[in-house]
VMD Tcl script that builds the backbone (N, CA, C; Angstrom):
set m [mol new atoms 543]
animate dup $m
set s [atomselect $m all]
$s set {name element resname resid chain x y z} {
  {N N MET 1 A 108.113 198.008 195.881}
  {CA C MET 1 A 109.215 197.137 195.506}
  {C C MET 1 A 109.758 197.630 194.165}
  {N N SER 2 A 111.080 197.690 194.060}
  {CA C SER 2 A 111.698 198.166 192.828}
  {C C SER 2 A 111.641 197.106 191.737}
  {N N ILE 3 A 111.826 197.554 190.515}
  {CA C ILE 3 A 111.839 196.617 189.377}
  {C C ILE 3 A 113.001 195.643 189.526}
  {N N ARG 4 A 114.140 196.134 189.980}
  {CA C ARG 4 A 115.315 195.277 190.161}
  {C C ARG 4 A 115.009 194.166 191.169}
  {N N THR 5 A 114.373 194.502 192.264}
  {CA C THR 5 A 114.029 193.508 193.292}
  {C C THR 5 A 113.029 192.505 192.735}
  {N N THR 6 A 112.037 192.983 191.999}
  {CA C THR 6 A 111.033 192.105 191.396}
  {C C THR 6 A 111.687 191.129 190.422}
  {N N LEU 7 A 112.578 191.638 189.579}
  {CA C LEU 7 A 113.268 190.763 188.625}
  {C C LEU 7 A 114.135 189.740 189.351}
  {N N ALA 8 A 114.780 190.140 190.419}
  {CA C ALA 8 A 115.607 189.206 191.190}
  {C C ALA 8 A 114.754 188.107 191.796}
  {N N LEU 9 A 113.579 188.476 192.342}
  {CA C LEU 9 A 112.687 187.470 192.925}
  {C C LEU 9 A 112.166 186.511 191.862}
  {N N ILE 10 A 111.842 187.023 190.685}
  {CA C ILE 10 A 111.385 186.163 189.580}
  {C C ILE 10 A 112.500 185.189 189.180}
  {N N ALA 11 A 113.738 185.687 189.095}
  {CA C ALA 11 A 114.869 184.826 188.726}
  {C C ALA 11 A 115.064 183.723 189.755}
  {N N VAL 12 A 115.006 184.067 191.043}
  {CA C VAL 12 A 115.174 183.062 192.101}
  {C C VAL 12 A 114.050 182.033 192.037}
  {N N ALA 13 A 112.810 182.498 191.839}
  {CA C ALA 13 A 111.676 181.582 191.759}
  {C C ALA 13 A 111.817 180.633 190.569}
  {N N THR 14 A 112.262 181.176 189.436}
  {CA C THR 14 A 112.447 180.348 188.240}
  {C C THR 14 A 113.525 179.298 188.464}
  {N N LEU 15 A 114.663 179.696 189.023}
  {CA C LEU 15 A 115.744 178.750 189.291}
  {C C LEU 15 A 115.311 177.700 190.300}
  {N N SER 16 A 114.567 178.093 191.306}
  {CA C SER 16 A 114.084 177.140 192.304}
  {C C SER 16 A 113.146 176.132 191.672}
  {N N ALA 17 A 112.279 176.599 190.779}
  {CA C ALA 17 A 111.348 175.700 190.102}
  {C C ALA 17 A 112.100 174.696 189.253}
  {N N CYS 18 A 113.129 175.151 188.540}
  {CA C CYS 18 A 113.934 174.239 187.710}
  {C C CYS 18 A 114.636 173.211 188.578}
  {N N ALA 19 A 115.222 173.632 189.678}
  {CA C ALA 19 A 115.927 172.717 190.567}
  {C C ALA 19 A 114.963 171.715 191.169}
  {N N THR 20 A 113.769 172.153 191.528}
  {CA C THR 20 A 112.779 171.263 192.118}
  {C C THR 20 A 112.312 170.236 191.104}
  {N N GLN 21 A 112.101 170.654 189.854}
  {CA C GLN 21 A 111.659 169.706 188.835}
  {C C GLN 21 A 112.681 168.605 188.638}
  {N N GLY 22 A 113.970 168.957 188.573}
  {CA C GLY 22 A 115.001 167.942 188.390}
  {C C GLY 22 A 115.071 166.995 189.562}
  {N N ALA 23 A 114.911 167.524 190.781}
  {CA C ALA 23 A 115.011 166.704 191.972}
  {C C ALA 23 A 113.817 165.777 192.122}
  {N N HIS 24 A 112.675 166.148 191.566}
  {CA C HIS 24 A 111.467 165.345 191.721}
  {C C HIS 24 A 111.107 164.557 190.468}
  {N N MET 25 A 112.035 164.446 189.518}
  {CA C MET 25 A 111.748 163.705 188.296}
  {C C MET 25 A 111.496 162.243 188.672}
  {N N ALA 26 A 110.398 161.717 188.213}
  {CA C ALA 26 A 110.045 160.335 188.540}
  {C C ALA 26 A 111.058 159.384 187.916}
  {N N PRO 27 A 111.438 158.336 188.651}
  {CA C PRO 27 A 112.355 157.351 188.076}
  {C C PRO 27 A 111.671 156.595 186.938}
  {N N PHE 28 A 112.463 156.023 186.072}
  {CA C PHE 28 A 111.942 155.281 184.933}
  {C C PHE 28 A 111.060 154.129 185.406}
  {N N SER 29 A 109.939 153.946 184.748}
  {CA C SER 29 A 109.028 152.847 185.064}
  {C C SER 29 A 108.819 151.986 183.825}
  {N N GLN 30 A 108.835 150.684 184.028}
  {CA C GLN 30 A 108.597 149.733 182.939}
  {C C GLN 30 A 107.121 149.421 182.743}
  {N N ALA 31 A 106.261 149.975 183.573}
  {CA C ALA 31 A 104.845 149.597 183.604}
  {C C ALA 31 A 104.176 149.601 182.227}
  {N N ALA 32 A 104.471 150.575 181.393}
  {CA C ALA 32 A 103.798 150.695 180.097}
  {C C ALA 32 A 104.488 149.905 178.982}
  {N N LEU 33 A 105.588 149.254 179.285}
  {CA C LEU 33 A 106.327 148.524 178.246}
  {C C LEU 33 A 105.737 147.142 178.008}
  {N N PRO 34 A 105.858 146.634 176.781}
  {CA C PRO 34 A 105.460 145.250 176.516}
  {C C PRO 34 A 106.334 144.298 177.348}
  {N N ASP 35 A 105.749 143.200 177.805}
  {CA C ASP 35 A 106.470 142.234 178.653}
  {C C ASP 35 A 107.783 141.770 178.031}
  {N N ALA 36 A 107.815 141.625 176.708}
  {CA C ALA 36 A 109.009 141.098 176.036}
  {C C ALA 36 A 110.261 141.928 176.306}
  {N N VAL 37 A 110.117 143.235 176.497}
  {CA C VAL 37 A 111.291 144.094 176.674}
  {C C VAL 37 A 111.454 144.597 178.112}
  {N N LYS 38 A 110.727 143.989 179.044}
  {CA C LYS 38 A 110.884 144.358 180.451}
  {C C LYS 38 A 112.100 143.647 181.032}
  {N N VAL 39 A 112.831 144.353 181.886}
  {CA C VAL 39 A 113.979 143.773 182.576}
  {C C VAL 39 A 113.446 142.899 183.710}
  {N N PRO 40 A 114.015 141.708 183.897}
  {CA C PRO 40 A 113.528 140.818 184.961}
  {C C PRO 40 A 113.691 141.437 186.354}
  {N N MET 41 A 112.886 140.950 187.280}
  {CA C MET 41 A 112.990 141.377 188.678}
  {C C MET 41 A 114.427 141.149 189.154}
  {N N GLY 42 A 114.823 141.895 190.175}
  {CA C GLY 42 A 116.166 141.737 190.716}
  {C C GLY 42 A 117.177 142.688 190.114}
  {N N HIS 43 A 116.700 143.685 189.364}
  {CA C HIS 43 A 117.565 144.683 188.747}
  {C C HIS 43 A 117.008 146.068 189.057}
  {N N ARG 44 A 117.881 147.063 189.065}
  {CA C ARG 44 A 117.471 148.452 189.294}
  {C C ARG 44 A 118.096 149.337 188.229}
  {N N VAL 45 A 117.462 150.476 187.970}
  {CA C VAL 45 A 117.976 151.422 186.990}
  {C C VAL 45 A 119.283 152.016 187.513}
  {N N ALA 46 A 120.313 151.944 186.684}
  {CA C ALA 46 A 121.620 152.510 187.029}
  {C C ALA 46 A 121.814 153.871 186.364}
  {N N MET 47 A 121.255 154.024 185.147}
  {CA C MET 47 A 121.435 155.267 184.400}
  {C C MET 47 A 120.357 155.356 183.321}
  {N N GLU 48 A 119.831 156.559 183.124}
  {CA C GLU 48 A 118.871 156.832 182.053}
  {C C GLU 48 A 119.513 157.813 181.079}
  {N N THR 49 A 119.461 157.498 179.793}
  {CA C THR 49 A 120.030 158.394 178.793}
  {C C THR 49 A 119.041 158.623 177.652}
  {N N ALA 50 A 119.208 159.758 177.003}
  {CA C ALA 50 A 118.465 160.082 175.793}
  {C C ALA 50 A 119.492 160.144 174.668}
  {N N ALA 51 A 119.254 159.394 173.610}
  {CA C ALA 51 A 120.199 159.334 172.496}
  {C C ALA 51 A 119.587 159.957 171.249}
  {N N ALA 52 A 120.444 160.560 170.462}
  {CA C ALA 52 A 120.048 161.097 169.159}
  {C C ALA 52 A 121.202 160.830 168.206}
  {N N GLY 53 A 120.868 160.318 167.036}
  {CA C GLY 53 A 121.936 160.037 166.089}
  {C C GLY 53 A 121.424 159.475 164.784}
  {N N ASP 54 A 122.279 158.671 164.167}
  {CA C ASP 54 A 122.018 158.128 162.837}
  {C C ASP 54 A 122.130 156.613 162.839}
  {N N ILE 55 A 121.395 156.011 161.919}
  {CA C ILE 55 A 121.537 154.585 161.636}
  {C C ILE 55 A 121.822 154.475 160.141}
  {N N THR 56 A 122.862 153.732 159.801}
  {CA C THR 56 A 123.231 153.536 158.405}
  {C C THR 56 A 122.668 152.207 157.918}
  {N N TYR 57 A 122.083 152.247 156.732}
  {CA C TYR 57 A 121.583 151.056 156.040}
  {C C TYR 57 A 122.296 150.959 154.695}
  {N N GLN 58 A 122.419 149.733 154.174}
  {CA C GLN 58 A 123.037 149.525 152.869}
  {C C GLN 58 A 122.129 148.637 152.028}
  {N N CYS 59 A 122.022 148.974 150.751}
  {CA C CYS 59 A 121.234 148.177 149.811}
  {C C CYS 59 A 122.043 146.935 149.439}
  {N N ARG 60 A 121.476 145.769 149.728}
  {CA C ARG 60 A 122.165 144.503 149.447}
  {C C ARG 60 A 121.209 143.504 148.809}
  {N N ALA 61 A 121.797 142.531 148.125}
  {CA C ALA 61 A 120.997 141.459 147.545}
  {C C ALA 61 A 120.463 140.576 148.666}
  {N N LYS 62 A 119.194 140.158 148.533}
  {CA C LYS 62 A 118.607 139.256 149.530}
  {C C LYS 62 A 119.273 137.894 149.405}
  {N N LYS 63 A 119.599 137.323 150.532}
  {CA C LYS 63 A 120.259 136.017 150.544}
  {C C LYS 63 A 119.340 134.965 149.931}
  {N N ASP 64 A 119.894 134.192 149.018}
  {CA C ASP 64 A 119.191 133.089 148.361}
  {C C ASP 64 A 117.928 133.523 147.617}
  {N N MET 65 A 117.863 134.787 147.185}
  {CA C MET 65 A 116.696 135.280 146.449}
  {C C MET 65 A 117.199 136.119 145.272}
  {N N ALA 66 A 117.576 135.461 144.211}
  {CA C ALA 66 A 118.150 136.124 143.031}
  {C C ALA 66 A 117.263 137.262 142.537}
  {N N GLY 67 A 117.898 138.398 142.262}
  {CA C GLY 67 A 117.191 139.542 141.701}
  {C C GLY 67 A 116.372 140.344 142.704}
  {N N GLN 68 A 116.461 140.010 144.000}
  {CA C GLN 68 A 115.723 140.769 145.012}
  {C C GLN 68 A 116.712 141.465 145.945}
  {N N PHE 69 A 116.332 142.644 146.387}
  {CA C PHE 69 A 117.231 143.471 147.180}
  {C C PHE 69 A 116.498 144.030 148.396}
  {N N GLU 70 A 117.285 144.417 149.405}
  {CA C GLU 70 A 116.696 144.979 150.616}
  {C C GLU 70 A 117.698 145.891 151.327}
  {N N TRP 71 A 117.169 146.828 152.129}
  {CA C TRP 71 A 118.010 147.666 152.963}
  {C C TRP 71 A 118.404 146.857 154.192}
  {N N VAL 72 A 119.691 146.794 154.464}
  {CA C VAL 72 A 120.223 146.023 155.590}
  {C C VAL 72 A 120.881 146.970 156.590}
  {N N PHE 73 A 120.583 146.761 157.853}
  {CA C PHE 73 A 121.154 147.547 158.942}
  {C C PHE 73 A 122.673 147.393 158.943}
  {N N VAL 74 A 123.400 148.521 158.935}
  {CA C VAL 74 A 124.864 148.493 158.982}
  {C C VAL 74 A 125.354 148.854 160.379}
  {N N GLY 75 A 124.797 149.924 160.955}
  {CA C GLY 75 A 125.215 150.287 162.298}
  {C C GLY 75 A 124.736 151.652 162.734}
  {N N PRO 76 A 124.741 151.875 164.067}
  {CA C PRO 76 A 124.311 153.145 164.635}
  {C C PRO 76 A 125.486 154.057 164.968}
  {N N ASP 77 A 125.189 155.325 165.142}
  {CA C ASP 77 A 126.160 156.306 165.623}
  {C C ASP 77 A 125.353 157.397 166.312}
  {N N ALA 78 A 125.336 157.378 167.649}
  {CA C ALA 78 A 124.504 158.326 168.397}
  {C C ALA 78 A 125.222 158.828 169.633}
  {N N GLY 79 A 124.889 160.030 170.031}
  {CA C GLY 79 A 125.372 160.584 171.287}
  {C C GLY 79 A 124.338 160.337 172.364}
  {N N MET 80 A 124.796 160.154 173.601}
  {CA C MET 80 A 123.880 159.927 174.728}
  {C C MET 80 A 124.036 161.046 175.752}
  {N N LYS 81 A 122.902 161.553 176.219}
  {CA C LYS 81 A 122.880 162.591 177.251}
  {C C LYS 81 A 122.107 162.070 178.457}
  {N N ASP 82 A 122.491 162.547 179.643}
  {CA C ASP 82 A 121.717 162.191 180.827}
  {C C ASP 82 A 120.469 163.071 180.871}
  {N N ARG 83 A 119.641 162.888 181.879}
  {CA C ARG 83 A 118.364 163.611 181.956}
  {C C ARG 83 A 118.540 165.113 182.156}
  {N N SER 84 A 119.733 165.545 182.562}
  {CA C SER 84 A 119.973 166.991 182.718}
  {C C SER 84 A 120.482 167.611 181.419}
  {N N GLY 85 A 120.740 166.780 180.382}
  {CA C GLY 85 A 121.212 167.280 179.094}
  {C C GLY 85 A 122.715 167.221 178.919}
  {N N LYS 86 A 123.434 166.685 179.909}
  {CA C LYS 86 A 124.893 166.574 179.841}
  {C C LYS 86 A 125.278 165.353 178.992}
  {N N VAL 87 A 126.195 165.547 178.048}
  {CA C VAL 87 A 126.670 164.432 177.225}
  {C C VAL 87 A 127.435 163.452 178.129}
  {N N VAL 88 A 126.981 162.194 178.126}
  {CA C VAL 88 A 127.588 161.194 179.007}
  {C C VAL 88 A 128.222 160.028 178.251}
  {N N GLY 89 A 128.022 159.969 176.938}
  {CA C GLY 89 A 128.611 158.860 176.195}
  {C C GLY 89 A 128.121 158.797 174.774}
  {N N LYS 90 A 128.383 157.625 174.167}
  {CA C LYS 90 A 127.969 157.421 172.775}
  {C C LYS 90 A 127.600 155.957 172.572}
  {N N TYR 91 A 126.852 155.740 171.496}
  {CA C TYR 91 A 126.406 154.403 171.103}
  {C C TYR 91 A 126.810 154.222 169.651}
  {N N TYR 92 A 127.475 153.113 169.351}
  {CA C TYR 92 A 127.948 152.871 167.989}
  {C C TYR 92 A 128.060 151.369 167.746}
  {N N GLY 93 A 128.411 151.006 166.528}
  {CA C GLY 93 A 128.567 149.589 166.216}
  {C C GLY 93 A 128.816 149.401 164.740}
  {N N PRO 94 A 128.971 148.162 164.315}
  {CA C PRO 94 A 128.940 146.945 165.118}
  {C C PRO 94 A 130.290 146.662 165.773}
  {N N PRO 95 A 130.276 145.842 166.808}
  {CA C PRO 95 A 129.092 145.378 167.510}
  {C C PRO 95 A 128.461 146.524 168.289}
  {N N ALA 96 A 127.192 146.382 168.614}
  {CA C ALA 96 A 126.489 147.403 169.395}
  {C C ALA 96 A 127.289 147.670 170.662}
  {N N THR 97 A 127.725 148.930 170.818}
  {CA C THR 97 A 128.586 149.314 171.931}
  {C C THR 97 A 128.078 150.608 172.545}
  {N N TRP 98 A 127.895 150.589 173.857}
  {CA C TRP 98 A 127.533 151.776 174.610}
  {C C TRP 98 A 128.775 152.167 175.394}
  {N N GLU 99 A 129.301 153.373 175.138}
  {CA C GLU 99 A 130.546 153.805 175.766}
  {C C GLU 99 A 130.317 155.086 176.562}
  {N N SER 100 A 130.735 155.059 177.824}
  {CA C SER 100 A 130.636 156.214 178.698}
  {C C SER 100 A 131.811 157.152 178.437}
  {N N ASN 101 A 131.643 158.416 178.761}
  {CA C ASN 101 A 132.738 159.376 178.636}
  {C C ASN 101 A 133.930 159.004 179.508}
  {N N ASP 102 A 133.714 158.177 180.537}
  {CA C ASP 102 A 134.824 157.766 181.404}
  {C C ASP 102 A 135.648 156.634 180.792}
  {N N GLY 103 A 135.282 156.185 179.571}
  {CA C GLY 103 A 136.032 155.152 178.864}
  {C C GLY 103 A 135.502 153.742 179.054}
  {N N SER 104 A 134.658 153.521 180.051}
  {CA C SER 104 A 134.074 152.190 180.223}
  {C C SER 104 A 133.049 151.965 179.116}
  {N N LYS 105 A 132.903 150.718 178.698}
  {CA C LYS 105 A 131.943 150.417 177.638}
  {C C LYS 105 A 131.408 149.014 177.805}
  {N N VAL 106 A 130.272 148.783 177.163}
  {CA C VAL 106 A 129.610 147.496 177.244}
  {C C VAL 106 A 129.015 147.153 175.877}
  {N N THR 107 A 129.043 145.867 175.560}
  {CA C THR 107 A 128.361 145.344 174.379}
  {C C THR 107 A 127.297 144.389 174.894}
  {N N GLY 108 A 126.484 143.861 174.004}
  {CA C GLY 108 A 125.457 142.951 174.478}
  {C C GLY 108 A 124.805 142.186 173.352}
  {N N ALA 109 A 123.896 141.292 173.752}
  {CA C ALA 109 A 123.151 140.468 172.810}
  {C C ALA 109 A 121.661 140.757 172.963}
  {N N GLN 110 A 121.004 140.954 171.846}
  {CA C GLN 110 A 119.571 141.227 171.869}
  {C C GLN 110 A 118.814 140.044 172.442}
  {N N VAL 111 A 117.903 140.333 173.385}
  {CA C VAL 111 A 117.047 139.311 173.990}
  {C C VAL 111 A 115.673 139.338 173.328}
  {N N ALA 112 A 115.138 140.561 173.121}
  {CA C ALA 112 A 113.788 140.683 172.572}
  {C C ALA 112 A 113.581 142.072 171.989}
  {N N VAL 113 A 112.569 142.172 171.124}
  {CA C VAL 113 A 112.120 143.458 170.587}
  {C C VAL 113 A 110.597 143.508 170.680}
  {N N ALA 114 A 110.065 144.727 170.614}
  {CA C ALA 114 A 108.614 144.931 170.600}
  {C C ALA 114 A 108.317 146.131 169.722}
  {N N PRO 115 A 107.244 146.080 168.943}
  {CA C PRO 115 A 106.909 147.193 168.061}
  {C C PRO 115 A 106.809 148.510 168.835}
  {N N ALA 116 A 107.226 149.602 168.181}
  {CA C ALA 116 A 107.195 150.928 168.810}
  {C C ALA 116 A 106.434 151.933 167.954}
  {N N GLY 117 A 105.579 151.449 167.078}
  {CA C GLY 117 A 104.784 152.345 166.244}
  {C C GLY 117 A 105.369 152.494 164.850}
  {N N ALA 118 A 104.503 152.824 163.910}
  {CA C ALA 118 A 104.906 152.975 162.513}
  {C C ALA 118 A 106.001 154.021 162.370}
  {N N GLY 119 A 107.035 153.671 161.605}
  {CA C GLY 119 A 108.130 154.593 161.341}
  {C C GLY 119 A 109.209 154.626 162.402}
  {N N ASN 120 A 109.053 153.816 163.454}
  {CA C ASN 120 A 110.024 153.790 164.552}
  {C C ASN 120 A 110.675 152.423 164.683}
  {N N ILE 121 A 111.986 152.413 164.940}
  {CA C ILE 121 A 112.639 151.142 165.233}
  {C C ILE 121 A 112.016 150.587 166.503}
  {N N PRO 122 A 112.050 149.268 166.671}
  {CA C PRO 122 A 111.375 148.674 167.828}
  {C C PRO 122 A 112.058 148.985 169.159}
  {N N SER 123 A 111.274 148.864 170.225}
  {CA C SER 123 A 111.858 148.851 171.556}
  {C C SER 123 A 112.675 147.575 171.633}
  {N N GLN 124 A 113.668 147.561 172.525}
  {CA C GLN 124 A 114.600 146.430 172.530}
  {C C GLN 124 A 115.091 146.161 173.953}
  {N N LEU 125 A 115.324 144.891 174.237}
  {CA C LEU 125 A 115.967 144.485 175.486}
  {C C LEU 125 A 117.257 143.769 175.118}
  {N N VAL 126 A 118.362 144.220 175.727}
  {CA C VAL 126 A 119.691 143.662 175.461}
  {C C VAL 126 A 120.285 143.139 176.764}
  {N N LYS 127 A 120.825 141.940 176.738}
  {CA C LYS 127 A 121.577 141.383 177.875}
  {C C LYS 127 A 123.014 141.827 177.692}
  {N N ALA 128 A 123.528 142.556 178.678}
  {CA C ALA 128 A 124.876 143.119 178.572}
  {C C ALA 128 A 125.949 142.081 178.832}
  {N N ASN 129 A 127.044 142.193 178.098}
  {CA C ASN 129 A 128.249 141.419 178.381}
  {C C ASN 129 A 129.010 142.144 179.488}
  {N N PRO 130 A 129.969 141.489 180.133}
  {CA C PRO 130 A 130.757 142.200 181.151}
  {C C PRO 130 A 131.398 143.455 180.557}
  {N N ALA 131 A 131.400 144.519 181.354}
  {CA C ALA 131 A 131.930 145.804 180.900}
  {C C ALA 131 A 133.432 145.744 180.687}
  {N N MET 132 A 133.890 146.576 179.774}
  {CA C MET 132 A 135.323 146.769 179.551}
  {C C MET 132 A 135.686 148.103 180.179}
  {N N GLY 133 A 136.674 148.121 181.042}
  {CA C GLY 133 A 137.098 149.347 181.705}
  {C C GLY 133 A 136.269 149.634 182.946}
  {N N MET 134 A 136.848 150.387 183.838}
  {CA C MET 134 A 136.163 150.762 185.075}
  {C C MET 134 A 135.397 152.060 184.843}
  {N N GLY 135 A 134.194 152.131 185.406}
  {CA C GLY 135 A 133.413 153.353 185.288}
  {C C GLY 135 A 131.930 153.082 185.274}
  {N N ALA 136 A 131.190 153.970 184.635}
  {CA C ALA 136 A 129.727 153.946 184.648}
  {C C ALA 136 A 129.123 152.660 184.096}
  {N N MET 137 A 129.796 151.995 183.174}
  {CA C MET 137 A 129.235 150.784 182.563}
  {C C MET 137 A 129.539 149.512 183.370}
  {N N GLN 138 A 130.361 149.643 184.388}
  {CA C GLN 138 A 130.703 148.498 185.230}
  {C C GLN 138 A 129.437 147.974 185.912}
  {N N GLY 139 A 129.180 146.687 185.787}
  {CA C GLY 139 A 128.040 146.061 186.450}
  {C C GLY 139 A 126.723 146.162 185.706}
  {N N VAL 140 A 126.696 146.814 184.535}
  {CA C VAL 140 A 125.450 146.895 183.770}
  {C C VAL 140 A 125.055 145.487 183.333}
  {N N SER 141 A 123.803 145.117 183.604}
  {CA C SER 141 A 123.328 143.771 183.278}
  {C C SER 141 A 122.385 143.749 182.081}
  {N N PHE 142 A 121.562 144.787 181.944}
  {CA C PHE 142 A 120.625 144.891 180.826}
  {C C PHE 142 A 120.597 146.327 180.319}
  {N N ILE 143 A 120.235 146.476 179.041}
  {CA C ILE 143 A 120.028 147.783 178.433}
  {C C ILE 143 A 118.698 147.711 177.691}
  {N N GLN 144 A 117.863 148.706 177.939}
  {CA C GLN 144 A 116.598 148.815 177.208}
  {C C GLN 144 A 116.682 149.996 176.252}
  {N N ARG 145 A 116.139 149.799 175.055}
  {CA C ARG 145 A 115.939 150.910 174.118}
  {C C ARG 145 A 114.432 151.139 174.075}
  {N N VAL 146 A 114.008 152.324 174.497}
  {CA C VAL 146 A 112.590 152.645 174.562}
  {C C VAL 146 A 112.355 154.047 174.005}
  {N N ASN 147 A 111.086 154.408 173.843}
  {CA C ASN 147 A 110.712 155.742 173.350}
  {C C ASN 147 A 111.405 156.082 172.030}
  {N N THR 148 A 111.400 155.135 171.118}
  {CA C THR 148 A 112.089 155.337 169.843}
  {C C THR 148 A 111.269 156.213 168.899}
  {N N LYS 149 A 111.999 157.004 168.126}
  {CA C LYS 149 A 111.401 157.839 167.079}
  {C C LYS 149 A 112.302 157.740 165.855}
  {N N GLY 150 A 111.739 157.277 164.731}
  {CA C GLY 150 A 112.509 157.162 163.497}
  {C C GLY 150 A 113.427 155.954 163.495}
  {N N GLY 151 A 114.406 155.992 162.576}
  {CA C GLY 151 A 115.418 154.950 162.521}
  {C C GLY 151 A 115.130 153.753 161.641}
  {N N VAL 152 A 113.944 153.686 161.040}
  {CA C VAL 152 A 113.627 152.530 160.198}
  {C C VAL 152 A 114.353 152.625 158.858}
  {N N ALA 153 A 114.430 151.494 158.169}
  {CA C ALA 153 A 115.098 151.431 156.869}
  {C C ALA 153 A 114.528 152.488 155.927}
  {N N PRO 154 A 115.368 152.985 155.026}
  {CA C PRO 154 A 114.925 154.037 154.095}
  {C C PRO 154 A 113.728 153.601 153.260}
  {N N SER 155 A 112.943 154.577 152.850}
  {CA C SER 155 A 111.811 154.284 151.973}
  {C C SER 155 A 112.236 154.306 150.507}
  {N N ALA 156 A 113.444 154.779 150.238}
  {CA C ALA 156 A 113.961 154.811 148.863}
  {C C ALA 156 A 114.058 153.390 148.322}
  {N N LEU 157 A 113.921 153.250 147.026}
  {CA C LEU 157 A 114.005 151.932 146.406}
  {C C LEU 157 A 115.404 151.337 146.572}
  {N N CYS 158 A 115.444 150.061 146.817}
  {CA C CYS 158 A 116.689 149.298 146.884}
  {C C CYS 158 A 116.619 148.306 145.721}
  {N N THR 159 A 117.428 148.558 144.687}
  {CA C THR 159 A 117.380 147.763 143.460}
  {C C THR 159 A 118.804 147.445 143.003}
  {N N ALA 160 A 118.912 146.747 141.899}
  {CA C ALA 160 A 120.229 146.447 141.335}
  {C C ALA 160 A 120.983 147.747 141.043}
  {N N ALA 161 A 120.248 148.786 140.679}
  {CA C ALA 161 A 120.875 150.075 140.364}
  {C C ALA 161 A 121.432 150.768 141.606}
  {N N THR 162 A 120.896 150.459 142.784}
  {CA C THR 162 A 121.368 151.102 144.026}
  {C C THR 162 A 122.145 150.126 144.914}
  {N N LEU 163 A 122.472 148.951 144.366}
  {CA C LEU 163 A 123.199 147.933 145.118}
  {C C LEU 163 A 124.465 148.528 145.751}
  {N N ASP 164 A 124.678 148.246 147.011}
  {CA C ASP 164 A 125.828 148.699 147.817}
  {C C ASP 164 A 125.766 150.168 148.231}
  {N N LYS 165 A 124.759 150.910 147.794}
  {CA C LYS 165 A 124.606 152.305 148.232}
  {C C LYS 165 A 124.201 152.314 149.699}
  {N N LYS 166 A 124.659 153.341 150.409}
  {CA C LYS 166 A 124.299 153.492 151.817}
  {C C LYS 166 A 123.367 154.675 151.980}
  {N N GLN 167 A 122.458 154.554 152.924}
  {CA C GLN 167 A 121.545 155.633 153.287}
  {C C GLN 167 A 121.598 155.776 154.807}
  {N N VAL 168 A 121.575 157.014 155.265}
  {CA C VAL 168 A 121.601 157.297 156.701}
  {C C VAL 168 A 120.247 157.876 157.098}
  {N N VAL 169 A 119.672 157.344 158.177}
  {CA C VAL 169 A 118.414 157.861 158.708}
  {C C VAL 169 A 118.641 158.295 160.156}
  {N N THR 170 A 117.898 159.283 160.599}
  {CA C THR 170 A 118.056 159.769 161.969}
  {C C THR 170 A 117.088 159.035 162.897}
  {N N TYR 171 A 117.444 159.038 164.179}
  {CA C TYR 171 A 116.559 158.451 165.182}
  {C C TYR 171 A 116.867 159.047 166.544}
  {N N THR 172 A 115.911 158.879 167.440}
  {CA C THR 172 A 116.120 159.169 168.854}
  {C C THR 172 A 115.565 157.998 169.647}
  {N N ALA 173 A 116.117 157.803 170.822}
  {CA C ALA 173 A 115.651 156.732 171.715}
  {C C ALA 173 A 116.198 157.001 173.106}
  {N N ASP 174 A 115.548 156.414 174.083}
  {CA C ASP 174 A 116.080 156.423 175.436}
  {C C ASP 174 A 116.744 155.076 175.667}
  {N N TYR 175 A 117.952 155.101 176.216}
  {CA C TYR 175 A 118.637 153.874 176.613}
  {C C TYR 175 A 118.667 153.863 178.134}
  {N N ILE 176 A 118.091 152.804 178.711}
  {CA C ILE 176 A 118.018 152.656 180.162}
  {C C ILE 176 A 118.970 151.522 180.543}
  {N N PHE 177 A 119.897 151.829 181.429}
  {CA C PHE 177 A 120.924 150.864 181.862}
  {C C PHE 177 A 120.543 150.322 183.230}
  {N N TRP 178 A 120.603 149.000 183.387}
  {CA C TRP 178 A 120.179 148.320 184.605}
  {C C TRP 178 A 121.340 147.541 185.223}
  {N N ARG 179 A 121.318 147.419 186.535}
  {CA C ARG 179 A 122.280 146.588 187.278}
  {C C ARG 179 A 121.511 145.637 188.181}
  {N N ALA 180 A 122.115 144.494 188.479}
  {CA C ALA 180 A 121.530 143.556 189.428}
  {C C ALA 180 A 121.532 144.197 190.819}
  {N N VAL 181 A 120.479 143.900 191.572}
  {CA C VAL 181 A 120.375 144.460 192.938}
  {C C VAL 181 A 121.264 143.677 193.877}
}
mol reanalyze $m
mol bondsrecalc $m
mol representation Tube
mol addrep $m
């Protein structure tokens, strides 16, 4: 067998393996999630995305606590990709908005959170509002934020000297979109 033929067979085998892996990727399972952030029965996964982006925090005075300050969540800005790596939308706010590349978008209200480990923003369950625009977000009933990495408030001091300063931190998370069955 020639080297050219061998290389061609290796290329075909590699491409076949990649195609098979994508086709056999297990669907998202809630089994390992805390009950608080599980989507109720009667819903199915509509779309799975992986997000990477930034969360902005601002140093503000604590309400009704003179002379005390804290980092306050201002809003997210992240891109969302599907499981094949294709950019499918973005997540931003406020208000928390998930927007598909097709122009459809959805906002929602937080139902619950669950700890996701030190240094990570919590897992989250959001009840979606009716979608705006026709497309991928149409009919979305719940959104889960899972597999979070990073995103917590800055470790830098928040004091009178840094009042109103903003800090941006990076994070990644999976956003799972659900529809009623």
